[in-house]
TORPA-4810 file (N, C-alpha, C, O; in nm, 3 decimals):
<nodes>
NODE_1_6.224_-8.870_7.265_6.262_-8.728_7.275_6.373_-8.707_7.184_6.465_-8.788_7.170_M
NODE_2_6.363_-8.590_7.118_6.464_-8.561_7.009_6.605_-8.509_7.075_6.606_-8.436_7.174_S
NODE_3_6.706_-8.547_7.021_6.842_-8.503_7.077_6.908_-8.412_6.967_6.914_-8.442_6.847_K
NODE_4_6.954_-8.303_7.021_7.001_-8.197_6.930_7.148_-8.178_6.960_7.191_-8.190_7.075_T
NODE_5_7.229_-8.145_6.847_7.374_-8.111_6.854_7.395_-7.962_6.801_7.342_-7.925_6.696_L
NODE_6_7.466_-7.891_6.869_7.504_-7.760_6.819_7.654_-7.765_6.809_7.729_-7.764_6.906_V
NODE_7_7.694_-7.771_6.674_7.830_-7.786_6.644_7.885_-7.648_6.584_7.809_-7.587_6.509_A
NODE_8_8.001_-7.599_6.607_8.051_-7.489_6.557_8.197_-7.482_6.531_8.277_-7.551_6.595_Y
NODE_9_8.232_-7.400_6.438_8.383_-7.367_6.422_8.394_-7.229_6.438_8.329_-7.155_6.365_H
NODE_10_8.469_-7.183_6.526_8.497_-7.029_6.553_8.644_-6.992_6.569_8.724_-7.060_6.634_S
NODE_11_8.669_-6.892_6.512_8.816_-6.837_6.505_8.838_-6.726_6.613_8.930_-6.723_6.694_L
NODE_12_8.736_-6.633_6.599_8.745_-6.509_6.695_8.650_-6.518_6.809_8.652_-6.432_6.897_T
NODE_13_8.568_-6.618_6.811_8.471_-6.624_6.927_8.331_-6.588_6.888_8.236_-6.623_6.958_G
NODE_14_8.316_-6.518_6.774_8.172_-6.468_6.727_8.086_-6.601_6.709_7.980_-6.611_6.772_N
NODE_15_8.121_-6.684_6.641_8.043_-6.805_6.610_8.010_-6.894_6.736_7.902_-6.951_6.754_T
NODE_16_8.119_-6.899_6.823_8.088_-6.968_6.945_7.977_-6.896_7.029_7.888_-6.960_7.085_K
NODE_17_7.984_-6.770_7.034_7.881_-6.696_7.111_7.732_-6.715_7.051_7.632_-6.720_7.122_K
NODE_18_7.734_-6.724_6.920_7.599_-6.750_6.865_7.556_-6.906_6.889_7.441_-6.939_6.916_I
NODE_19_7.658_-6.989_6.877_7.629_-7.132_6.909_7.574_-7.143_7.056_7.475_-7.211_7.081_A
NODE_20_7.639_-7.076_7.148_7.592_-7.074_7.295_7.452_-7.023_7.299_7.368_-7.085_7.365_E
NODE_21_7.419_-6.908_7.230_7.283_-6.856_7.238_7.170_-6.960_7.187_7.063_-6.975_7.244_A
NODE_22_7.210_-7.030_7.071_7.130_-7.121_7.011_7.103_-7.241_7.111_6.990_-7.287_7.128_I
NODE_23_7.214_-7.286_7.175_7.214_-7.393_7.279_7.124_-7.360_7.384_7.046_-7.446_7.424_F
NODE_24_7.124_-7.242_7.434_7.043_-7.195_7.556_6.895_-7.207_7.533_6.812_-7.231_7.621_E
NODE_25_6.869_-7.189_7.403_6.722_-7.175_7.355_6.664_-7.323_7.345_6.542_-7.342_7.345_A
NODE_26_6.746_-7.416_7.337_6.702_-7.560_7.307_6.670_-7.642_7.427_6.738_-7.632_7.529_L
NODE_27_6.564_-7.725_7.418_6.532_-7.803_7.532_6.646_-7.924_7.541_6.731_-7.941_7.453_P
NODE_28_6.635_-7.999_7.653_6.718_-8.113_7.665_6.655_-8.221_7.588_6.538_-8.207_7.555_Q
NODE_29_6.723_-8.330_7.553_6.872_-8.355_7.557_6.934_-8.269_7.450_6.875_-8.248_7.343_P
NODE_30_7.048_-8.221_7.477_7.121_-8.134_7.378_7.269_-8.138_7.412_7.304_-8.159_7.528_K
NODE_31_7.354_-8.120_7.314_7.500_-8.116_7.323_7.565_-7.993_7.246_7.521_-7.960_7.137_T
NODE_32_7.663_-7.932_7.301_7.717_-7.828_7.213_7.877_-7.861_7.211_7.939_-7.877_7.316_I
NODE_33_7.931_-7.867_7.100_8.087_-7.896_7.074_8.141_-7.822_6.968_8.069_-7.793_6.872_K
NODE_34_8.269_-7.785_6.973_8.333_-7.740_6.841_8.328_-7.860_6.752_8.338_-7.976_6.794_P
NODE_35_8.310_-7.824_6.617_8.309_-7.929_6.514_8.412_-8.025_6.519_8.389_-8.143_6.494_M
NODE_36_8.537_-7.978_6.554_8.654_-8.075_6.563_8.642_-8.174_6.673_8.712_-8.275_6.666_A
NODE_37_8.563_-8.157_6.771_8.540_-8.262_6.870_8.429_-8.346_6.852_8.407_-8.429_6.941_E
NODE_38_8.348_-8.341_6.745_8.236_-8.423_6.714_8.282_-8.563_6.662_8.351_-8.571_6.560_V
NODE_39_8.245_-8.668_6.732_8.300_-8.797_6.683_8.202_-8.865_6.587_8.234_-8.920_6.481_Q
NODE_40_8.067_-8.852_6.640_7.953_-8.921_6.557_7.837_-8.824_6.553_7.824_-8.743_6.645_S
NODE_41_7.756_-8.826_6.458_7.639_-8.751_6.458_7.508_-8.840_6.437_7.400_-8.787_6.409_M
NODE_42_7.522_-8.971_6.452_7.424_-9.069_6.435_7.311_-9.051_6.530_7.193_-9.054_6.494_D
NODE_43_7.353_-9.029_6.669_7.253_-9.026_6.772_7.162_-8.893_6.770_7.069_-8.882_6.849_E
NODE_44_7.190_-8.804_6.688_7.126_-8.663_6.688_7.011_-8.660_6.584_7.023_-8.703_6.469_Y
NODE_45_6.904_-8.606_6.633_6.784_-8.597_6.537_6.802_-8.457_6.456_6.765_-8.445_6.339_D
NODE_46_6.859_-8.361_6.525_6.880_-8.216_6.462_7.019_-8.181_6.491_7.070_-8.199_6.602_L
NODE_47_7.082_-8.129_6.384_7.217_-8.068_6.401_7.219_-7.914_6.359_7.180_-7.877_6.249_I
NODE_48_7.265_-7.834_6.451_7.289_-7.693_6.416_7.446_-7.682_6.387_7.528_-7.713_6.473_F
NODE_49_7.478_-7.641_6.272_7.617_-7.628_6.240_7.655_-7.490_6.208_7.595_-7.433_6.117_A
NODE_50_7.751_-7.429_6.274_7.781_-7.277_6.249_7.941_-7.262_6.222_8.029_-7.338_6.263_G
NODE_51_7.955_-7.157_6.150_8.087_-7.132_6.094_8.116_-6.989_6.077_8.020_-6.915_6.059_F
NODE_52_8.239_-6.936_6.080_8.260_-6.795_6.041_8.275_-6.787_5.882_8.321_-6.881_5.818_P
NODE_53_8.236_-6.677_5.828_8.255_-6.661_5.677_8.407_-6.619_5.664_8.457_-6.529_5.732_V
NODE_54_8.471_-6.689_5.577_8.603_-6.646_5.529_8.613_-6.639_5.386_8.581_-6.736_5.317_Q
NODE_55_8.657_-6.521_5.329_8.669_-6.500_5.182_8.542_-6.533_5.109_8.543_-6.594_5.002_S
NODE_56_8.428_-6.491_5.171_8.284_-6.520_5.121_8.238_-6.660_5.116_8.137_-6.695_5.055_H
NODE_57_8.324_-6.749_5.190_8.298_-6.883_5.182_8.290_-6.955_5.314_8.281_-6.888_5.418_G
NODE_58_8.293_-7.096_5.316_8.297_-7.163_5.435_8.446_-7.222_5.449_8.506_-7.281_5.359_V
NODE_59_8.494_-7.197_5.575_8.619_-7.248_5.609_8.649_-7.393_5.577_8.560_-7.474_5.602_P
NODE_60_8.746_-7.431_5.532_8.782_-7.568_5.504_8.741_-7.674_5.608_8.678_-7.773_5.572_Y
NODE_61_8.776_-7.654_5.733_8.740_-7.742_5.840_8.590_-7.748_5.856_8.544_-7.859_5.882_K
NODE_62_8.512_-7.651_5.846_8.371_-7.639_5.851_8.304_-7.715_5.728_8.205_-7.787_5.735_A
NODE_63_8.369_-7.690_5.627_8.329_-7.759_5.490_8.331_-7.911_5.506_8.237_-7.982_5.469_E
NODE_64_8.442_-7.957_5.560_8.458_-8.095_5.581_8.354_-8.153_5.677_8.307_-8.265_5.659_K
NODE_65_8.323_-8.079_5.773_8.217_-8.116_5.873_8.096_-8.127_5.810_8.030_-8.230_5.828_F
NODE_66_8.053_-8.035_5.736_7.924_-8.020_5.671_7.899_-8.139_5.581_7.787_-8.188_5.569_L
NODE_67_8.011_-8.187_5.514_8.008_-8.299_5.414_7.996_-8.428_5.487_7.948_-8.526_5.430_Q
NODE_68_8.041_-8.434_5.619_8.031_-8.552_5.692_7.890_-8.587_5.768_7.863_-8.693_5.823_S
NODE_69_7.813_-8.477_5.757_7.678_-8.490_5.829_7.606_-8.606_5.762_7.599_-8.603_5.639_I
NODE_70_7.554_-8.702_5.824_7.487_-8.815_5.762_7.365_-8.781_5.676_7.283_-8.698_5.716_P
NODE_71_7.352_-8.843_5.557_7.266_-8.821_5.460_7.120_-8.821_5.522_7.080_-8.912_5.596_K
NODE_72_7.044_-8.713_5.487_6.912_-8.691_5.531_6.890_-8.642_5.677_6.778_-8.641_5.728_G
NODE_73_6.999_-8.603_5.740_6.996_-8.559_5.882_6.932_-8.405_5.882_6.970_-8.314_5.808_K
NODE_74_6.842_-8.398_5.968_6.781_-8.252_5.984_6.896_-8.174_6.032_6.962_-8.215_6.127_K
NODE_75_6.926_-8.054_5.966_7.033_-7.962_5.983_6.976_-7.815_5.962_6.898_-7.783_5.872_T
NODE_76_7.029_-7.729_6.062_7.011_-7.589_6.055_7.144_-7.529_6.047_7.230_-7.564_6.128_A
NODE_77_7.172_-7.434_5.949_7.304_-7.374_5.928_7.304_-7.239_5.983_7.205_-7.167_5.970_L
NODE_78_7.418_-7.195_6.050_7.421_-7.065_6.088_7.584_-7.002_6.070_7.681_-7.076_6.086_F
NODE_79_7.594_-6.877_6.041_7.722_-6.808_6.021_7.740_-6.681_6.089_7.644_-6.617_6.131_S
NODE_80_7.860_-6.642_6.099_7.892_-6.493_6.146_7.979_-6.447_6.037_8.049_-6.524_5.972_T
NODE_81_7.971_-6.309_6.017_8.039_-6.238_5.913_8.058_-6.102_5.931_7.985_-6.045_6.012_H
NODE_82_8.145_-6.036_5.869_8.175_-5.882_5.891_8.093_-5.806_5.807_8.081_-5.685_5.829_G
NODE_83_8.030_-5.862_5.707_7.935_-5.785_5.609_7.812_-5.752_5.655_7.769_-5.813_5.753_S
NODE_84_7.741_-5.662_5.599_7.619_-5.620_5.632_7.512_-5.738_5.619_7.504_-5.796_5.511_L
NODE_85_7.433_-5.773_5.721_7.338_-5.882_5.709_7.245_-5.862_5.597_7.185_-5.756_5.579_T
NODE_86_7.235_-5.974_5.516_7.143_-5.955_5.400_7.214_-5.939_5.277_7.159_-5.972_5.172_G
NODE_87_7.348_-5.885_5.277_7.408_-5.840_5.161_7.455_-5.960_5.086_7.461_-6.067_5.146_S
NODE_88_7.489_-5.954_4.964_7.533_-6.057_4.887_7.646_-6.125_4.945_7.643_-6.248_4.947_G
NODE_89_7.756_-6.054_4.998_7.857_-6.117_5.059_7.814_-6.195_5.179_7.868_-6.304_5.198_L
NODE_90_7.738_-6.159_5.249_7.683_-6.239_5.377_7.598_-6.371_5.318_7.605_-6.480_5.375_S
NODE_91_7.533_-6.355_5.222_7.463_-6.465_5.164_7.545_-6.584_5.100_7.513_-6.702_5.109_R
NODE_92_7.656_-6.533_5.033_7.735_-6.623_4.955_7.783_-6.757_5.031_7.776_-6.869_4.982_E
NODE_93_7.831_-6.726_5.159_7.878_-6.833_5.236_7.774_-6.937_5.290_7.802_-7.056_5.306_A
NODE_94_7.656_-6.885_5.316_7.537_-6.979_5.355_7.506_-7.057_5.219_7.487_-7.178_5.216_I
NODE_95_7.505_-6.976_5.110_7.463_-7.060_4.983_7.562_-7.170_4.955_7.527_-7.279_4.909_E
NODE_96_7.696_-7.135_4.985_7.798_-7.235_4.961_7.784_-7.357_5.056_7.801_-7.473_5.018_H
NODE_97_7.752_-7.320_5.186_7.723_-7.435_5.289_7.606_-7.525_5.237_7.607_-7.648_5.244_A
NODE_98_7.502_-7.447_5.182_7.387_-7.538_5.150_7.432_-7.636_5.036_7.395_-7.754_5.035_V
NODE_99_7.507_-7.585_4.948_7.555_-7.678_4.851_7.644_-7.786_4.883_7.639_-7.898_4.831_V
NODE_100_7.730_-7.748_4.973_7.833_-7.846_5.046_7.760_-7.947_5.109_7.798_-8.063_5.095_V
NODE_101_7.652_-7.920_5.183_7.579_-8.004_5.266_7.447_-8.053_5.203_7.347_-8.077_5.270_S
NODE_102_7.454_-8.066_5.070_7.330_-8.101_5.001_7.265_-8.231_5.039_7.147_-8.251_5.008_S
NODE_103_7.335_-8.321_5.106_7.298_-8.450_5.144_7.199_-8.448_5.269_7.134_-8.547_5.303_Q
NODE_104_7.194_-8.326_5.335_7.118_-8.316_5.457_6.973_-8.277_5.428_6.941_-8.251_5.313_V
NODE_105_6.880_-8.273_5.532_6.752_-8.221_5.522_6.772_-8.087_5.579_6.784_-8.079_5.701_K
NODE_106_6.777_-7.975_5.504_6.800_-7.847_5.544_6.676_-7.786_5.611_6.572_-7.776_5.546_L
NODE_107_6.680_-7.749_5.728_6.573_-7.692_5.804_6.548_-7.545_5.794_6.436_-7.498_5.772_I
NODE_108_6.671_-7.467_5.813_6.675_-7.325_5.825_6.818_-7.274_5.821_6.914_-7.345_5.850_S
NODE_109_6.826_-7.150_5.784_6.955_-7.086_5.801_6.946_-6.954_5.882_6.840_-6.894_5.899_T
NODE_110_7.063_-6.915_5.930_7.073_-6.791_6.014_7.209_-6.735_5.991_7.305_-6.813_5.982_F
NODE_111_7.225_-6.604_5.980_7.347_-6.543_5.988_7.346_-6.404_6.058_7.243_-6.338_6.061_S
NODE_112_7.455_-6.364_6.113_7.447_-6.235_6.168_7.590_-6.185_6.171_7.680_-6.265_6.146_C
NODE_113_7.615_-6.067_6.197_7.746_-5.987_6.187_7.826_-6.027_6.311_7.770_-6.053_6.417_R
NODE_114_7.965_-6.032_6.294_8.052_-6.045_6.401_8.173_-5.961_6.379_8.203_-5.928_6.264_G
NODE_115_8.243_-5.926_6.476_8.357_-5.844_6.472_8.468_-5.917_6.388_8.483_-6.038_6.402_K
NODE_116_8.541_-5.849_6.305_8.644_-5.905_6.236_8.773_-5.872_6.311_8.780_-5.768_6.376_V
NODE_117_8.878_-5.959_6.304_8.987_-5.939_6.382_9.064_-5.811_6.323_9.069_-5.785_6.203_S
NODE_118_9.116_-5.745_6.411_9.204_-5.617_6.379_9.310_-5.648_6.266_9.334_-5.573_6.172_P
NODE_119_9.371_-5.772_6.290_9.482_-5.815_6.208_9.421_-5.835_6.062_9.482_-5.787_5.966_Q
NODE_120_9.309_-5.901_6.046_9.246_-5.923_5.920_9.217_-5.785_5.846_9.247_-5.766_5.728_A
NODE_121_9.155_-5.689_5.928_9.119_-5.566_5.865_9.245_-5.487_5.821_9.244_-5.425_5.715_L
NODE_122_9.346_-5.489_5.897_9.486_-5.428_5.870_9.533_-5.485_5.728_9.562_-5.414_5.632_E
NODE_123_9.536_-5.616_5.730_9.588_-5.671_5.591_9.498_-5.644_5.476_9.544_-5.614_5.366_V
NODE_124_9.371_-5.654_5.497_9.282_-5.626_5.383_9.273_-5.480_5.356_9.246_-5.445_5.241_L
NODE_125_9.291_-5.395_5.443_9.298_-5.243_5.414_9.409_-5.205_5.320_9.397_-5.099_5.260_S
NODE_126_9.520_-5.280_5.299_9.620_-5.255_5.211_9.581_-5.285_5.070_9.653_-5.248_4.977_R
NODE_127_9.469_-5.351_5.050_9.440_-5.380_4.908_9.312_-5.275_4.856_9.202_-5.281_4.909_S
NODE_128_9.338_-5.193_4.763_9.231_-5.109_4.727_9.100_-5.178_4.696_8.992_-5.125_4.719_P
NODE_129_9.114_-5.300_4.644_8.977_-5.378_4.598_8.892_-5.410_4.728_8.772_-5.437_4.721_E
NODE_130_8.955_-5.405_4.837_8.896_-5.447_4.952_8.854_-5.315_5.064_8.809_-5.331_5.178_H
NODE_131_8.879_-5.202_5.007_8.859_-5.078_5.079_8.714_-5.064_5.144_8.696_-5.036_5.262_E
NODE_132_8.609_-5.088_5.048_8.483_-5.069_5.090_8.436_-5.184_5.182_8.348_-5.160_5.265_A
NODE_133_8.489_-5.306_5.172_8.457_-5.411_5.249_8.509_-5.373_5.393_8.432_-5.378_5.489_W
NODE_134_8.631_-5.337_5.406_8.694_-5.306_5.528_8.612_-5.210_5.605_8.580_-5.233_5.721_V
NODE_135_8.575_-5.096_5.539_8.483_-4.998_5.601_8.360_-5.055_5.650_8.316_-5.023_5.761_D
NODE_136_8.300_-5.140_5.573_8.174_-5.214_5.625_8.213_-5.301_5.735_8.141_-5.295_5.834_M
NODE_137_8.320_-5.386_5.738_8.341_-5.477_5.835_8.379_-5.413_5.967_8.348_-5.470_6.072_A
NODE_138_8.443_-5.299_5.967_8.481_-5.219_6.081_8.356_-5.180_6.160_8.364_-5.167_6.282_A
NODE_139_8.244_-5.161_6.094_8.130_-5.130_6.162_8.064_-5.246_6.232_7.965_-5.227_6.302_S
NODE_140_8.112_-5.356_6.218_8.083_-5.484_6.293_8.131_-5.505_6.421_8.103_-5.604_6.488_A
NODE_141_8.218_-5.394_6.462_8.304_-5.427_6.580_8.235_-5.454_6.712_8.297_-5.504_6.805_S
NODE_142_8.095_-5.418_6.723_8.017_-5.448_6.840_7.925_-5.567_6.836_7.830_-5.586_6.913_T
NODE_143_7.966_-5.649_6.733_7.865_-5.762_6.708_7.959_-5.894_6.741_8.081_-5.894_6.731_H
NODE_144_7.879_-6.006_6.782_7.753_-6.017_6.792_7.700_-5.943_6.921_7.760_-5.964_7.026_P
NODE_145_7.604_-5.867_6.920_7.554_-5.795_7.039_7.426_-5.863_7.093_7.388_-5.966_7.037_N
NODE_146_7.360_-5.816_7.194_7.258_-5.894_7.248_7.131_-5.903_7.157_7.054_-5.998_7.171_E
NODE_147_7.110_-5.816_7.074_6.996_-5.840_6.969_7.050_-5.950_6.889_6.972_-6.043_6.873_H
NODE_148_7.155_-5.960_6.840_7.209_-6.070_6.757_7.188_-6.208_6.839_7.143_-6.307_6.783_D
NODE_149_7.220_-6.207_6.959_7.207_-6.343_7.034_7.070_-6.362_7.052_7.035_-6.480_7.044_L
NODE_150_6.976_-6.276_7.075_6.823_-6.298_7.087_6.779_-6.353_6.953_6.698_-6.446_6.948_E
NODE_151_6.834_-6.296_6.841_6.777_-6.355_6.713_6.824_-6.483_6.693_6.755_-6.559_6.624_E
NODE_152_6.945_-6.528_6.747_6.997_-6.656_6.738_6.909_-6.762_6.822_6.886_-6.876_6.783_A
NODE_153_6.864_-6.708_6.939_6.769_-6.793_7.021_6.641_-6.810_6.952_6.581_-6.918_6.959_R
NODE_154_6.598_-6.715_6.888_6.465_-6.721_6.819_6.481_-6.812_6.697_6.389_-6.887_6.665_A
NODE_155_6.590_-6.809_6.630_6.624_-6.894_6.526_6.629_-7.032_6.577_6.568_-7.115_6.510_F
NODE_156_6.687_-7.068_6.678_6.689_-7.203_6.746_6.544_-7.261_6.761_6.506_-7.368_6.712_A
NODE_157_6.474_-7.180_6.833_6.324_-7.218_6.868_6.260_-7.239_6.719_6.212_-7.351_6.701_R
NODE_158_6.254_-7.160_6.626_6.199_-7.177_6.492_6.253_-7.299_6.431_6.176_-7.386_6.390_W
NODE_159_6.372_-7.312_6.424_6.439_-7.439_6.351_6.380_-7.561_6.427_6.329_-7.648_6.356_A
NODE_160_6.382_-7.578_6.553_6.332_-7.678_6.635_6.181_-7.707_6.589_6.150_-7.822_6.557_L
NODE_161_6.086_-7.601_6.585_5.969_-7.615_6.555_5.947_-7.672_6.403_5.859_-7.753_6.375_T
NODE_162_6.034_-7.620_6.313_6.022_-7.672_6.179_6.079_-7.810_6.168_6.036_-7.890_6.085_L
NODE_163_6.173_-7.839_6.248_6.215_-7.986_6.249_6.105_-8.078_6.304_6.097_-8.192_6.259_S
NODE_164_6.026_-8.039_6.392_5.932_-8.122_6.450_5.817_-8.147_6.345_5.757_-8.255_6.334_R
NODE_165_5.793_-8.038_6.271_5.688_-8.032_6.178_5.713_-8.122_6.049_5.621_-8.173_5.985_Q
NODE_166_5.839_-8.135_6.020_5.891_-8.203_5.902_5.924_-8.358_5.931_5.973_-8.437_5.850_R
NODE_167_5.885_-8.384_6.062_5.904_-8.530_6.098_6.040_-8.587_6.062_6.066_-8.705_6.087_G
</nodes>
């Protein structure tokens, strides 16, 4: 029986909520942990790795985790961000994560919006070049919502199916 790990790095709680929804949708045996608490990934057949987007990229701690995933390990990536889903800004971090974790067997990716901390919005609003992004990010204040969580559960089931098909 396949064993699955859901590992996440979360700053505001958005990524943790998505990780928990993914975890709920998976069959046993399964484990959920913050990335910082993962000691070894050898025993897992599938790893879900999630992170918040920071400056259009992967936070350093998450990047180091992605680089430590054993070569050839089946992996599904997920992220949370303040940008509109599907926008270039939301895709950049997942694309970065794919490059950083190029040693894995990538199964699928998922991203959804998450509220941005008021402190970050305040700091960024002082820079004219971030004005449009701050307006867009402010509209993410109700995310992740129940629809996002259900999409995360569907992503988990889909990635599990793909993982089984790809042996």
